[in-house]
C-alpha positions as a printed Julia matrix, in Angstrom:
84×3 Matrix{Float64}:
 -25.03  -56.58  -38.2
 -23.41  -56.45  -34.81
 -24.04  -58.76  -31.87
 -26.02  -56.13  -29.98
 -28.53  -55.76  -32.82
 -29.14  -59.49  -33.15
 -29.56  -59.87  -29.36
 -32.33  -57.22  -29.29
 -34.44  -59.05  -31.87
 -37.23  -61.19  -30.49
 -37.48  -63.26  -33.7
 -34.9   -64.11  -36.38
 -35.23  -62.23  -39.66
 -35.19  -64.0   -43.01
 -33.56  -62.46  -46.07
 -36.01  -61.77  -48.88
 -36.22  -59.59  -51.96
 -39.84  -58.64  -52.51
 -41.66  -55.63  -53.92
 -43.93  -54.01  -51.38
 -45.7   -50.8   -50.5
 -45.94  -48.72  -47.37
 -49.58  -47.66  -47.56
 -51.09  -44.8   -45.57
 -53.97  -42.32  -45.42
 -56.49  -41.97  -48.22
 -54.88  -44.42  -50.62
 -51.4   -42.85  -50.48
 -48.2   -44.8   -50.16
 -44.66  -45.37  -51.31
 -43.11  -48.33  -53.1
 -40.51  -50.28  -51.18
 -38.3   -53.33  -51.42
 -38.54  -55.72  -48.48
 -35.02  -56.95  -47.69
 -35.69  -59.04  -44.59
 -38.7   -59.99  -42.52
 -39.61  -61.74  -39.28
 -42.73  -62.37  -37.23
 -42.14  -59.03  -35.5
 -40.85  -56.65  -38.19
 -38.96  -56.03  -41.4
 -36.29  -53.94  -43.08
 -37.39  -52.13  -46.2
 -35.64  -49.93  -48.73
 -37.46  -46.79  -49.93
 -36.42  -43.78  -51.99
 -36.63  -41.47  -48.96
 -38.04  -41.74  -45.44
 -38.87  -38.02  -45.48
 -42.62  -37.56  -45.09
 -43.2   -41.13  -43.93
 -46.01  -41.0   -41.32
 -45.78  -42.5   -37.81
 -47.93  -45.52  -38.72
 -48.56  -47.26  -42.04
 -49.34  -50.67  -43.52
 -46.72  -52.88  -45.14
 -48.33  -54.52  -48.17
 -46.7   -57.38  -50.11
 -49.29  -58.15  -52.78
 -47.67  -61.34  -54.11
 -47.93  -62.89  -50.63
 -51.3   -61.31  -49.76
 -49.48  -59.83  -46.75
 -50.85  -56.79  -44.87
 -49.46  -55.64  -41.52
 -49.88  -52.39  -39.61
 -46.48  -51.14  -38.5
 -44.34  -48.17  -37.59
 -40.72  -47.21  -38.19
 -38.24  -47.75  -35.38
 -35.15  -46.54  -37.26
 -34.08  -45.21  -40.64
 -30.73  -44.75  -42.33
 -30.87  -42.94  -45.67
 -33.05  -45.27  -47.78
 -33.3   -48.13  -45.27
 -36.14  -48.29  -42.72
 -36.63  -50.79  -39.89
 -40.27  -51.4   -39.05
 -41.95  -53.24  -36.21
 -45.38  -54.79  -36.65
 -48.1   -53.42  -34.36
């Protein structure tokens, strides 16, 4: 991560390795791996960002975590999301 990226973040991210899901419309969704998380957003790994809708819910069942969010960037299988 470069200095510019860290300066733009409003809250520090914490490294994690958790199974999650990006849930959307009518019970659909894709599995993901949450790699880091903060009060404002997260970075997740997914098989492909193709077809990912504008808005979705990040679900981490083991933590009973549900947050509406949207993607702000993607790079191959990595997606940065900000919580709404």
